[in-house]
C-alpha atoms as one frame of an Amber mdcrd trajectory, in Angstrom:
protein
  -0.622   0.075  -0.389   1.437   3.467  -0.689  -0.015   6.623  -0.079   0.313
  10.282  -1.644   1.129  13.866  -0.066  -3.066  13.781   0.692  -2.412  10.994
   2.565  -4.564   8.934  -0.308  -3.872   5.257   0.844  -3.528   3.613  -3.053
  -3.582  -0.455  -3.036  -2.092  -1.630  -6.485  -2.366  -6.016  -7.174   0.093
  -5.143 -10.068   2.146  -2.215 -11.831   0.566   0.232 -13.763  -0.028  -1.071
 -17.290  -1.182   2.502 -18.799  -0.084   5.586 -17.112  -0.880   9.193 -17.709
   2.531  11.700 -16.240   1.081  15.786 -15.701   4.439  16.079 -13.882   7.448
  16.260 -16.450  10.383  15.864 -14.321   8.246  12.551 -13.323   7.962  11.388
 -16.756  11.847  11.609 -16.805  12.110  10.129 -13.647   9.158   7.004 -14.815
  12.169   6.569 -17.475  14.995   6.489 -16.243  13.265   4.209 -13.874  12.984
   1.670 -16.892   8.498   2.387 -16.124   8.670   4.197 -19.922   6.899   1.383
 -21.551   3.612   1.614 -18.976   3.333   5.350 -20.573   0.539   6.271 -22.324
   0.088  10.303 -22.563   2.375  13.213 -21.292   2.631  17.081 -21.383   3.534
  19.350 -23.861   6.328  20.001 -21.488   7.203  16.468 -21.286  10.897  17.479
 -23.200  13.398  14.430 -21.207  13.480  12.190 -22.005  14.467  13.480 -25.566
  12.412  13.134 -28.821   9.536  11.378 -26.425   6.452  10.308 -28.790   3.726
   9.671 -26.684   0.415  11.312 -26.924   0.384  15.056 -25.482  -2.731  15.585
 -23.313  -2.224  19.218 -23.119  -0.236  21.952 -20.505   0.476  21.206 -16.866
  -2.346  23.217 -15.591  -4.459  22.952 -18.457  -4.552  18.856 -19.553  -7.233
  18.173 -22.032  -9.118  15.707 -19.430 -11.396  13.806 -22.197  -8.486  13.857
 -23.800  -6.844  12.129 -20.810  -9.856   9.697 -20.807  -9.635   8.816 -24.057
  -6.026   7.467 -23.256  -7.900   4.764 -20.303  -5.053   5.561 -17.552  -4.539
   3.248 -15.256  -2.774   5.600 -13.168  -1.732   9.671 -13.432   0.758  11.299
 -11.815  -0.648  14.740 -10.344   1.891  17.584  -8.139   0.595  19.788  -6.330
   1.760  22.739  -7.056   1.864  21.787 -11.240  -0.935  21.171 -11.271  -3.824
  22.127 -10.410  -6.944  20.606  -8.287  -9.912  20.606 -10.157  -8.047  18.969
 -12.865  -7.543  16.029 -10.387 -10.763  16.160  -9.393 -11.759  15.383 -12.901
  -9.744  12.874 -14.038 -10.162  11.511 -10.548 -13.793  10.061 -11.825 -12.415
   7.448 -13.939  -8.709   6.414 -12.811  -6.753   7.267 -10.017  -4.227  10.476
  -9.150  -1.597  10.202  -7.452  -0.633  13.417  -5.952   3.224  14.403  -5.180
   5.314  17.470  -3.787   8.462  17.048  -2.575  10.032  20.072  -1.148  13.554
  19.121  -0.351  16.028  16.127  -2.122  15.444  13.935   1.402  11.746  13.403
  -0.460  13.285  13.183  -4.141  14.905  10.458  -2.416  11.571   8.874  -0.737
   9.762   9.336  -4.225  12.013   8.035  -6.342  12.005   5.079  -3.606   8.148
   4.632  -4.338   7.587   5.370  -7.952   9.982   2.007  -7.752   7.962   0.429
  -5.824   5.099   1.517  -7.554   5.903   0.861 -11.191   8.077  -2.732 -10.104
  11.390  -1.176 -10.607  12.868  -1.375  -7.286  16.440  -1.944  -8.382  16.260
   1.114 -10.768  15.022   3.174  -8.060  17.926   2.470  -5.799  20.280   3.002
  -8.155  18.812   6.599  -8.686  18.794   7.368  -4.965  22.507   6.289  -4.982
  23.852   8.689  -7.674  21.981  11.049  -5.530  23.417  10.241  -2.595  27.111
   9.904  -4.229  26.569  13.950  -5.677  25.599  14.836  -1.897  28.734  12.956
  -0.499  31.033  14.972  -3.633  29.590  17.888  -2.489  32.392  19.723  -0.924
  29.627  22.430   1.045  31.300  25.600   0.799  29.014  28.474   3.187  27.426
  31.575   0.780  24.037  33.348   0.654  21.840  32.820  -2.148  19.058  34.205
  -3.225  17.167  32.456  -6.639  14.394  34.562  -9.038  11.519  32.769  -9.856
   9.897  35.605 -11.356   9.799  39.001 -12.862   7.179  41.661 -13.345   6.670
  41.747  -9.961  10.069  39.849  -9.413   9.442  36.476  -7.157  11.642  34.456
  -5.503  12.516  31.565  -3.419  11.154  31.033  -0.022  13.114  28.842   2.740
   9.846  26.249   2.318  10.650  25.551  -1.435  12.360  22.228  -3.327  14.704
  25.014  -5.495  15.977  26.231  -1.731  16.566  22.763  -0.331  18.281  21.721
  -3.674  21.205  24.926  -3.375  21.049  24.572   0.573  22.860  21.268  -0.279
  25.719  23.022  -1.429  26.055  25.561   1.390  23.106  27.787   0.627  21.745
  30.125   3.069  18.836  31.779   2.144  18.182  35.036   2.172  14.457  34.585
   2.308  14.502  31.060   4.516  12.258  33.083   6.529   9.995  33.433   4.429
   8.052  30.322   3.014   7.216  29.721  -1.020   7.735  32.405  -3.382   8.157
  36.178  -1.586   8.088  39.268  -3.641  11.672  41.753  -3.562  12.229  44.075
  -5.820  16.152  43.806  -6.755  16.437  46.846  -4.346  16.064  44.820  -1.742
  17.800  41.820  -2.803  21.325  41.850  -1.696  23.533  37.973  -1.300  26.225
  36.376  -2.139  25.257  34.465  -5.530  22.501  35.650  -7.077  20.626  32.412
  -9.767  18.474  33.044 -12.098  17.017  30.498 -13.755  15.018  30.125 -17.748
  12.154  29.126 -16.186   9.268  29.254 -15.482  10.306  33.300 -16.473  12.948
  33.378 -18.839  15.713  35.402 -17.801  18.006  36.998 -19.649  21.433  38.078
 -18.888  19.577  41.876 -19.710  18.033  41.457 -15.927  21.435  41.067 -13.791
  21.455  44.382 -14.216  21.019  45.937 -10.581  21.225  42.449  -9.198  23.837
  42.305  -5.835  25.334  39.886  -5.427  27.705  37.129  -8.120  24.508  36.108
 -10.502  25.267  32.603 -11.692  22.572  32.803 -15.260  20.506  32.766 -17.267
  20.975  28.535 -16.461  18.468  25.962 -17.330  15.843  26.102 -15.112  15.340
  22.400 -14.798  18.173  22.109 -13.367  16.645  23.222 -10.148  12.882  22.967
 -10.856  12.546  19.263 -11.519  13.002  17.075  -9.108  13.088  12.994  -9.618
  15.706  12.342 -11.270  17.330  15.337 -12.897  18.402  16.373  -8.996  21.351
  14.093  -9.436  21.894  16.997 -12.880  21.113  19.373 -10.329  23.356  18.957
  -7.726  26.173  18.245 -10.208  25.618  21.657 -11.840  25.934  23.213  -8.251
  29.453  21.246  -7.314  30.723  22.047 -10.029  29.693  25.665  -9.597  31.038
  25.490  -6.022  34.415  24.003  -7.207  34.988  26.949  -9.203
């Protein structure tokens, strides 16, 4: 039996055979686990693995529920932040919906282990977790303050209660907005840190946006390294490790 972030219990007699993933990072993780053959539907934003050939069912926040229904899924993956509750409720009328919301690298380790159990890919899950642990062990962890922008117009930043913040903390970072939850708004004149990260998603920051920021600016860089949780956590940690070693 498995429980999702809502505490809802799932008892599966066999691994799901027709899976729809509305979470791009989990789509990639399912393929990395070797469960890709069971995936029958994905979002428009599922770009990994490369050249992925599966029916598209719309965006993460604009899925076509009837298209999902037509795929006859026996399991659907959604995320509490990336997807909307009303869509999950509609889908739940015809298929089990498993809701996740990892907020830390440790949560990702647990999530991967759970996915390994659900999809009967325990050995592959253990391998991915071991790679995360290896990156964490190799991290030099130099102390530095940081701020990570997540949006502009208005400027918004990752607070302490976010996966992005915890990921950077694994490299020794101290979030200047650690006491503020989720995504606080602060103008660039109010922000000062040793390092300021500018990922290119969900907002497509440009080099021009770095002007006026007080601190060493990293970016723009591929935002999925920070915002995608799952097997891509390995690459996110490696990106940070290589930055810290510079």
